[in-house]
N, C-alpha and C positions, 0 to 999 in steps of 0.2 A: 539366351542371355548368358553372357560369361560372368563369372564371379571376380571380383577384383583380386589381383596378384599381391600375395604377401610382399610387403616392402623388403624385408630381409631376403627373401628370395630373389626379387627383382634386383637387388644390390651384388648378388652372387653371380649374375648372368654376365657372360661376355657379350654384351650387345654390339661393341665396337667391331669385334671379330665377325660376329653374325651379319651385321650390316655390310661389310666389306665383301664377304664372301657372296651374299645373296645379289649384291649390285653386279658381280663379276661372273656370276655362274650361269650356265646355259645348258640346255639339253637338246638332242637330235630331233625331239618329237614336236617342238614349238618354235616359230620363228623367234630370232632375238629380239629383247625388249630395247628398243632405242632410248626409251626414257631412262632404263637402268643404265645403259651405257653413258649417257650423259651425266648421270649422277655418280657414277663410279670414280670420278676424280675428286669428289668431295663428300666421302663417307662420314666424316666427323659432323658435317652439317646436317647430314640426314639422320645421325644418332642424336644430335641436340633435338632435332624435332620431334624425333620418335619416342623419346623417354616420357615427355609429358603426355603423349598419347596412351602409353601404357599405363602411367599412374592413374589416368582418368577412365581407364576401363575401356578405351576406345580400340578394341581390337575383337577378333573373333566373329568377323562378317562371313556370312554364307558365301562359300566359294563358288564361282562359275564353273561349268563342266564343259569341256571340250572333247568330243569325241575323235580320237587319233585312228585313222583308217588303218587295219591290219590286213586288207585284202580279204581273201577267202576265210581267213581265221577271225573276220569280225571287226570289232572295234575295242580301243583301250580308252576308258574315260580318264581324262586328265583334269585334275582339280587346279583352276587357277586362283591363287590366293591373293589377297592384298599384301603389299609390301611389309605391313606391320605385322601381319600373321607369319609371313614366311620367316622374318628375322626371329620373331618369338619362339616359332616352332623349331628352328634351328638351334636357338641359343639354349632352350630347355632341353632338348635331346643331347646337346653337346655336354651341359652339366650332368645329366644322368648317366651319360656314357662313360664318363671319367671313372665310375664304379664298376663298369662292367667288364669281363674278361676281354683280353685284347682280341681273340677271334670275332667278338661280337661287335667291337668298335671299328674294325677295318677288315675287309675281304681280302683273301689271297687272290691272286689272278685267276680269272676263270679257266685258262689253259691249265693251271696247276691243278684245279678241282677236277678237270676232265681226265686228267692223266694219272691222278693219285691212285685209282683203283688197280691200275696197271701194275703197281709196286706192292700189292698185298700178295704175300706169299701163300702159294697153294691155290690162288684164284683161278678158276677155270671158267667162270660166268660173270657177267657183269650186267646188272639191270639199271635201267634209267627210268625215271618218272617224275612228274611235277604235279603241282597242285593247280586245280582249276580256278580261275579268276582269284588268285591268291590275295592281292591287296584289297580286293572288294569285300572279304569276309573275314577280316581280322577283329576279333572281339575285343572291345577296348577294356572290359572288366577282366578277362583273362589276361590280356597283355599287361594291365597295370598291377596285377597280383604277381606276375612274373618279375617285373621290373621292380617292385618293391622288395621282392624276396631277394632279388640279386644286388641291390644297390642301398636300400634303406632309405632312399630320397622320396619320402612320401609326399611331401609338400610340392616338389617339382613334379611328381608323377600326377598328382590330383590336377595341377594347374595344366599339364599337358593333356590329360583327359577331358578337361572342361574346354580347352581350345579346340580339340580334335571334334568334340561333339557339336560345337558351334559352327565349326567351319564345314563339316560334312553333313550336318542336320540329322545325324543319327550316331548311336554309340557302336558302329561297326565300320571297319574300313581304314585305309590310310591313303593319303595323297600319293599319287605314283609319280616316279621320275624326280625324287628329291632324296638327297644323301640321308637326311634324318629318317626318311621312311625305311631305307636299307637297313639301318641300326635296329630300329623298332621291329621290322619285319624278321630279320635274322634272330632277334631275341624271343620273338614270339613262337617260331617253329623249332627253336634249339631243344626244348624238352623231348621232341619227337626224335632228334638225333641221340640224345643222351639214353632214351628208353631203348632204342634199337641197339645202341653199343651194349647195353646191359644185358639184352638177349643174345649177345654173342655175334652180331652182325657188324661186318666192316662197312660202315656207312659214311658218306661224305656229303656235305651239303654246300649249297650256293643259292641264297635267297630260298625259292621254293623248288628248286632242283635237287633230286637226289641221284646219288650213284651207290650202288651196294655191290661188292664183290663177294663172291659165293664160290666154294669148292665144288659143288654139285648143283644139277638143276633143280633138284628138289629143295635144297636150301635156298636157291634163289627165290623159287616160288613161295616159300615160307616167308621170306624176307620182305616181298613185295605185299603179301596179306598182312604182315605186322605192320608195315608202315601204312597201309590203308586204314587200318584200325586205330593207329595212334593218331593220324592227322584228324580222324573223326572225332576224336575227344576235344579237338579244338575248334570244331564246327567246320571243318574243312573236308574236300573230296578230292582224290587223286584223278588226274586226266588220264582214262583208259586209253585214248587214242594216242597218248604220248608215252605210253609204258611198254617197254621192250626189254627183253633179255637176250644179250648177245654171247656168243662165245668170245673167248679172248681176243682171238686175231680179228674176227669181224667187228669187235668193238674198236679196236685200234684203226681198222679201216674207216669206220664211220665217223672218227674225229676229224677226218679230212675230206669227206665225201663230197660236201658242197664246194670246198675250195678247189677240189680236183675237177669238179664239172664246170665251175666258173673259169678255171685256167683253160678247159678244152674249147668252152664256148669263145672265150676271147681269143685264143690264138687261132681257132679254126681247125686245130688238130689235138693229138695228144702229147704233143712235144712243146715244151717251154721256150725251146730255142728260136721260133719263128717270130716271137715278138714278145719281149719280156717287160713290156710296159704296164702289166697289171700290178707289178710290185709298187708302181709310183701312185696307185689309187688305193692307199692305205686307209681302211675305215677308222674313223675316230671313236673315242668311247661313246657308249649310248647316252650318257649324261655325266655330268661332273663339273667341277669347279674349273673355270678357264682363266685362272689367275696365276698358273705356275710360271716360273721363270725358265725358258728353254733356251736362253742365250748361250752359245757355245764360242769360248775365246778362238779367234783364229790361229793365233801363235802363242806359244810360251812367252811370259813376261820378260824373260831374259834373252830374246832372239835379237839378232843383229837388225839393224835397219834394212840391209839388202836381202836378208832372208824374209823379213816381214813383207817386203814389196812382192817378192816372188810367191810366197805363200798366199797372200791376199789376191793376187792375180789368179793363181791356180785355182783357189776357192771360188771365185767370181766365175772362172770358166766352168767348174764342177756345177755351181749353182745354177748357171745358165742351162748347162746340158740336163740337169735334173728337171729345170722347168719345161724344156722342150720334150723331154721323154713324158712328163707329166701331162702335157697338152696332147700329145699324140694318143696317149692311153684314154684321156677324157674324149677324143674325138672318135675313137674306135667304140668306145661304150656308147656314146650317142648313136652312131651309125647302127650298132646293134639293136638298140631300142627303136630307132625310126624304121628299120626293116622288119621288125617282129611283127607277126600275123596277130589278128584281134580276135581270131576264133576262140570259142570258149575251150576248147580242148588244149590249145597252146597256153591260154592265159591261166589254166589250172595246172600247168606243168612246172618243173623245177626251173626249166629254161626262163619262163617269164618271172620267177623270183630271182634269178641271177641277174637278168637285164635290168630289173629294177633296182636291185643292190648296187651294181655298176653304175647306173645312171644317176643314182642319190649321190655317189662319191664323185662323179664327173662334173656335175652342174656349177658347183663353185668355180672349178678349175677353168670352165668354158665361160663363166661370167667374168673371171679375171683377166682372160685372154681376149675379151671383147667379141666372142663368137656370137653372131645374132641369130643363129638356128633355133635354140630353145625360146627366144623371144618370139619368133615368128609361129612357134607352136605351143604358144602360152596357153591359150585356151584349152588346147588337146591335152597338155601337161596336166592342167588342173582337174580335168575331166577324168582322164584315164589313169592318173597316178596322184589321187588324193593324198596318199600316203607320205608323198614326197613334197608336200607343200612347204615344209621349213626348208628344205633344200632349194626349191624354187625361188623362196624369199632370199636365201643366200645368193643365188645366182643373180637376182635382180639387183641387190645391194652391190655387189661386186661388178656388175656390168655398167651400173651407173656411175661408177667412180673413173671410169676411162675418159670421161669428158663431157662437154656439152652437148655433142651431137647424139651421144648414146643416151644421155638423160632424156633428150627430147623423144627419142624413139621410145624410151620407157613409158613416158607420159602417154604417147599415142596408143601404145599396146594395151596399157592399163585401162585407158578410156575405153578401148573397143571390148575388153573383157568385161568391164562394168556395164556398158549397154547391152551387151548379150545376156548378162545375168540379170539385169533389171531393165528390161526394155520399157519404152515410154508408153 
């Protein structure tokens, strides 16, 4: 049972902003919420409905848990919260984060984190490690102590702790795949980074990932041991299977090893010249707010009418060429997946991880183009690639937008899948 929110605290929350962001946000681990999409055009009406709910203490319902498949790495538990709880969670963390250091409010790009150890003077070895099941074991009491010490926002932190305990059913853990959890998670583990720095180690963090640059192999081993001891003070454990120490050049090569293998599999050789379509299957962010303005003006405002027509024509031609290249790349990715062997040896290899990654990026493109092959393989996709269920949903949505015939095909295929899953 959640405690009532202090009225003065409620007045300080940016509920309007939180409502707008929650209705327009999405992540790659779950299918898009069509009800949220329908409400996204009227956030003020949602806020008007929501405020009395919060004042009457109608929030903090136990979240449903969906297990997202991570193939051989197990599953990732995702907490599906009510809209009221998502909005309140985002608003409380946004208020608290205003007093946090900038590095905890927003993350630098992951690529910058990966390459930062290479710039450390005198570094000859780079260690990498991360925490096992990190978001599952964040202790709320330790988190709250750190947040209050950093911000002084005791009322907001107490309300946050009460909300988390009610939603999760325990005083441990954070909901995964939510921007507010990123802020809280980074704040929770930041004491480890600070203590390692005081010990003289060049350490860099991104969520629960660590990179440590060292001048000698002995120093690198000492750094890993110190990191393991420090995370234990927070009730966490390092993942031994993901703990490595590289020489400088080997670390540099490791940063592109998956992409290089992806390119070789995609093109069929070591040359990127045979087919450069892989560049058109650019992966999106793992999760994030999908309300950013990506509109790019076609021409400067002071251009002449003749130039405007020419530029628009050229841009349309470029856009059509890009679409064609993207479709060719998506079709190539589908063919790689379709021909892949189902033996245990192949499915446990890096090649299987690559084909899954490519297929996930290709499915929405194939749906937009009206390619029926994934629809014909719908049962197999859901059975063999459960981790791609959100991408399959994106394919179905895009495919159905092509016309009445495609929507009829969708209904027929979904009926067949349902009958197979729930035979009479």
